[in-house]
N, C-alpha and C positions, 0 to 999 in steps of 0.2 A: 502494500499500500504507499504511495506517495506520501510526502510529507503534507502537499497541498490540500490531498483527499483526507489525510486524518485531522487538519484545522478544521476542514469543513464540517466534518462528524462532532470535533468536539463543539462549536459553535453551535450545532442541531443540536448537541445532547444540554448543553446549557438553557437553550431556548425550551427544549421540551421540560427541563427539570423545574423550571421558573413557570411554565405554565402549570404543572401538575401541583407547584406549592400553592398557587394563586387559589386554584380549584378547593384544594384540601381546606384553605384558609376561610374560603367561604363556605363550605360544606360544614366548617367547624363553629361558624359564627365568630369566628376570629380575623384581626386583621395583622398582615405581616408588617413588617417594617417599611417594604417595597409599598405595599398599597397606600399605607398612611402617608408617606413621606414623597413617593413620588420621584423624578430625576433631580430636583432641586436640593434635597437636603437628607441624607441616610441616616443621619444620627438618631438615636434612641429617644422618644418622647421623654422628658425631664418632667413630667406630671402624671397623674392618673388620669388618662384620657377619659372625657365625660362621655355617657351614652350617646347623649345629644350629637357631639361630634363626630363619633363614630357611625352615627344613623347618616348625617350629610355626607360624609367619604362614601358611605356604602351606595347611597341614593344619585349621587353628582358624580362619583368619580374623582373628586376634588382632592390633592394631597391635603395631610391636615397641615404641615408646615412647609411653607416656600420661602427661599432665600430672598432677600432683597437685592437691589441692584447698587449696593454700597457693601463692602466687604463687613461680615459681623451681623447684617439687618438680619433677623429672621420675623416672619409674621405668621401667628397661630390664625387658624380657622375658626371664628364665630359662627355658631348655627342660627339660623333665625328663631323667632320667638317671642312672647308677649311677657311683660312684667311691669311691676308698678312703680312706676316713676315719682322723686319728689321725696318731699315730707310735709308731716302736718302743717309746718310753718310756711312752706312753699306751694302747698298744694298736691295730693296725691291724685295721680291718673293713672289709666291703663295704656300703656303703650306698645304696639306691635312694631317688629323690624321682621319685615318679609322676605328678605334673601339675606344669605350668608355673605361674610364677608372675613378680610384677612385685617388683624390689628396687630401691630408692632410689638415684640414681645417685651421690648423694654423701652423706655423714652429713648429717643437719639442720643445719642454720646457724642461727645466733643470731635472725637476720630472722625464719625460717619459725617458730622455735618462739616467737618474742614475738608472733604470731598467736593462741597459745592464752594466754602470761602476757607481756603486754607489758612489765611492771616485771622482769623476770627479768635478775639479775646473772650476769655468766659467770665471775667471779673474776679474779685477777691474777696473773701469771707473771712480771711484771718486765722488764730486758732492753729496754725502750722496748717492748713490744709490747702493745697494747691489744687484749683478748680481747672489748671491746664492738661491735667492726665487723661489720656485718652477715654479712659473707661468711666469719666464723669459724664452726669447729663449734662445735655449743651443747654445754657443760659443765655442773658441778655440777647435774646432775639425776640423782634417784635411779631405780629400777628403776618404781618405783608412779608418779613423774612421767614416765616414758617410756610406761608402758603408758595413763596419763590422755591423754597428748597422741596416742597412735594412737586412742582412743576419741572424741578430743574432733574428730580429722579424719572418724572414720566417722559421726559424727553430722552433721557440716556435709555431708559426702555424699551424706546419706541425706534430708538438707531439700532439696537441689538434685535429688532426684530420682534420684540414681546408685545402683546397687548393689554398693556397693565396702564392705569391711573393711580397715581396717588396723592391722596388729600389728606386734609384735617378732619376728624370724627366731627359728627354732629353731636351735641349734646347728649341727645338719647342714645345714640350709639356708645359713647365714651361711658355712660352711667350702666348701659345696658352689659358691656363686655366687662366693666368693676365688678358688677354684682355677680355675673357669671352663673345666673341659673339660681342664685340663692337668694333667701326672702328677707334676710335679716334688713334693718334700717339703721344700722351702724357701720360693720365691717362685712367683707364676705365671710370673714369667721367667726361671725356672730359678734358677740362683746370684745373680741381678742383684737389688738391691732397685728396686722400681717408682716411682723418681723419679731425679732428676739428682744423685746425689752432689757434681758439683761446684758445685751452688748451695749455697754455704755458709749463707746466710739462711734458703732456704727449709728445708734439713737441720738448722737448729736450732730453726726453729718447728716442725718434724714431731717433733722429740725431744721437746720442750714439750707436744708433741699439740694445736697452735692453728694448724697452716697452713691456708691457705685451705680449702674445703672442695672447690673444683674443680681444685687443684693436684693435679700428678702424674699419669702416663699413664692411662688406662683398662686395665682389664685385657681380655681377649679376646671379653667379653661387655659391653663398654660401663661397667663400673661401676669408680668412681674411690675412692681412698683406703681399701681393704680390706687395704693392704700396711703400714698404719703410719698416724700421725696421732691421732687422737682413739681412745680406747677405746669400746668400743660395747656395750651391753646384749643379751643374748639371751635369749629367753623362759624357756628349762630352767634346773632347778635343778641346782646343780653335783653332781658324782658321777662315779664309776668308768663307764666306757664297758661297756655290754652286750657280751657277747662273740657272734659268729656274724653271719651276715649279717642286715640290719633294713633296714625300710620305712619310712621318714617317721617315724623316731625322735622321741621328745617328752623324753626324759631321764627322772631320776627322778620320782616321785610326789611325793616331799617332801624337803625340805632346809633348811640355815640360809644359804646364800649361793647367788646366781643366777651363772649365766655370763657371762664378759664378755670379748669378743675385740677382735682389732687393738691398735691404739696403739704410740707411739713411733716411732722413725727408721724402723726397716722391722721388721715383724713377720712371722715366720714363718706358713704358712697354717695350719699345724695348731696352734699356740701359744693355748693355753687358760688365762685367769685367772678369778677369782672375786670376788666383793664383796657383801657384805651388802645387802638390797633396798632398804635406808633410806640407804645411804651415796651422800653427794654430793661429789665432788673435782673439781677442776679437770681439764678434757680428758676426763670420763667423760660421753660421749654417746650418740647415738640413730643408728639406722639403720632403715629401716622397710621393711616387706614392705605389699604392695596385693594382695588379691584380688578381681577384677573378676567378678560373675558375670552382665553385663548379656549378652542373646542375641548371638552373632556371624552 
């Protein structure tokens, strides 16, 4: 047998073996690493994958995690669903998110943002903490800076032949992903902040909104840092919630300030703040959504 024939047989064997494993996984009601992650990211899940996420993967064929268009950026599949948004103070209302989307696992880091603006300075907080480290959350970015960064990534993806759009999350998408299917009114872990309160160094950094982006436990959908750390821009204008049940709300049509979510030592899931679109402050950063429209 020639080496060329043997090589062809080896490739055929691998293809048949992968096909058999895929069928076996389906028959057993389980997902293999390849089924879950696709070609973009073959690492193992870093959290117990939720039933809702598995259902979307099975139904749509989408990977659970995709790599972003900047090194080190990963996006986690958020399933569609309905949840109770807000608080007694701001108004409780039912919101439906009709379609799945991808949300970045962490806040955008300094290193990731510098792919867009290499000379970006992250500010200073003192206490011997350097905000220029690659793994810190980017800060001192305005709402317009954040949307420009999203557009930069969209154009980079387009140039690579990918059918992707990056954008800021709506306020509803942000709170939905933060709660991650939980129903508590404080944190996604009930009354417990999603980090180790005994780690005083980390707690101080979170209070200053500059802890490493991968610190803290992921929520039930694999997303980190939504219960504190950096403040994060949302796409909406800030205003009163609309009453009644809503589907994919976009917020007010106009306003003077944009919604900001998260931030600090420990942030309740419903807590909402606002800033002027041109505001740049230490610890005011970015988390993005990725809409992937390639065929599955």
